[in-house]
N, C-alpha and C positions, 0 to 999 in steps of 0.2 A: 613271731614276732615273725619270720616269713610268710607265715600261713596265712596272720592276719594285713601284712602287708597286701601279700598279691587276691584279698579278700577287698582288698577296700579299693585295689586297681578295677578290682572283671566287677565291682558294682557298673546299675549303667548310669548314671550320674558320674562320673567320675566320667567314662569312656564319651562322655555324652560333650562334659566339658570344656577336654578335655579338643575333642573332635573341630569345641566354637572356639579354643579360643585359635585354632593352624584353621579353620578358617576366615577368622576376623582380623588371624596378620596378614594374608598375602587380599582381603580386601581393605585395605590400610594400606595399601599401593597399589590401587584402585580409583581412592581416593582422597588420596593424594596429587595424585596428577590427572583426575580427574579439578582440584580445584589448584592450583598454580596450569597447568595449559587449556582450561575452562574454564573456570569463574574469574583466576585475578585478572585475564588481560579482558575479560568485560569490562570488570570493573573499572580496575588499568582505565581504556579506553575512555566507558561513563563518568571518569575524575577525569580524567586529560592523563594521560600514561600515569596516573600515582599508584605504582608499587612497594605494597607495604610487607612486600621482606623487606623494601630495602630504609623500612625507618626503623631510624637508630638514635639517640641521644650518648655523647661522650659525656661522663662519669668529672673526666675531669678539664674539658671547656678546651682542651684541643682541639683541631682539626682532619680528618679524614675520610676522603672522598667517598669513599662504601664502608660497609661491616667488617665485611675479612679481614680489608688492611685495619681498620682497627685494634680488631682482633687479631689481628698477624704483630700490630707492638705492641699488643698487655692491655692497651686502653679501660678501661673501663665503662662499660656499653652495658645504654638500656634496649634490648633490642623486643619493643614492640609488638614493629610489624613485623616478626617471629610468630606473637602472640596472637596476636587478628587471623594470622594465618591461621594458627593455632586451634581460633575456636571455631573457625571457619570451617574446619575438619570437623574435631568433633559438632557440628551446627547440622551437616548434611551428614555426619554417623549416624548421628539418630532421629535424623527424617526417616534418613534412606528403612532402616530399624523397626521405627515407629509404623512404614507402609506394610514391610516385612511381616509385620504381628499380628496387626491391620483385617493383612491380606489371609494367616494363618487363621485368623479369627474368624471371618465372613465363610473360609471353607469349613469348620469345624461347627457351625452353624447350619450351615447349606447337610450335610454330611450329620445330621442329627436327627432325632427322629425326631416328626412334629406328635404331643403330648396328647388328646384332643383336650377339645378344651367339659364336659363333660364326660367320670367314666361311663361308656356301654354299662347296662342296667344286666344284675345276671339271670343266666336261663332263667330256662322257667321252672324246670327240674328241683336246681338250686336253692330257686327260690319254696319248693314244696319242700325240701326232705329243710329248712331253717322255722315254713310256720310249723311242719311238725316238731323240730324241738322247741321252738317256744308254745307248742302245746305242752307236752311233756313235763316242761321246768314251772308250767305254769300247776298243771295236774301236785306236785311234787304234796 
């Protein structure tokens, strides 16, 4: 069982996946910062200071000034502003990954050898050998 597990871990796909997960986790911090520190302030400016992360609805009808205060009090809360932030994070990550894959595909196309539209004609000696072969087949 240990040998089988070691073979599984040593496969290239598992190692590639592990590297992708580690890089993705590190990339999440960058995206979260980009959303909360760059996009949300601009969006807040465009929406007259609206901060999505502070949008919530208390289900028991009581009033709380902040989401933290409502949660600290144990009130049932729908924090839909945090959902909006999460959706924006997802869209940004998806767009960045799309751009990355697009550029990688572009590089692969550039590196791939071009196939000629018309295959080159065979050398004369090959043509002559084929004619001889065909003549021998007909003489049988």
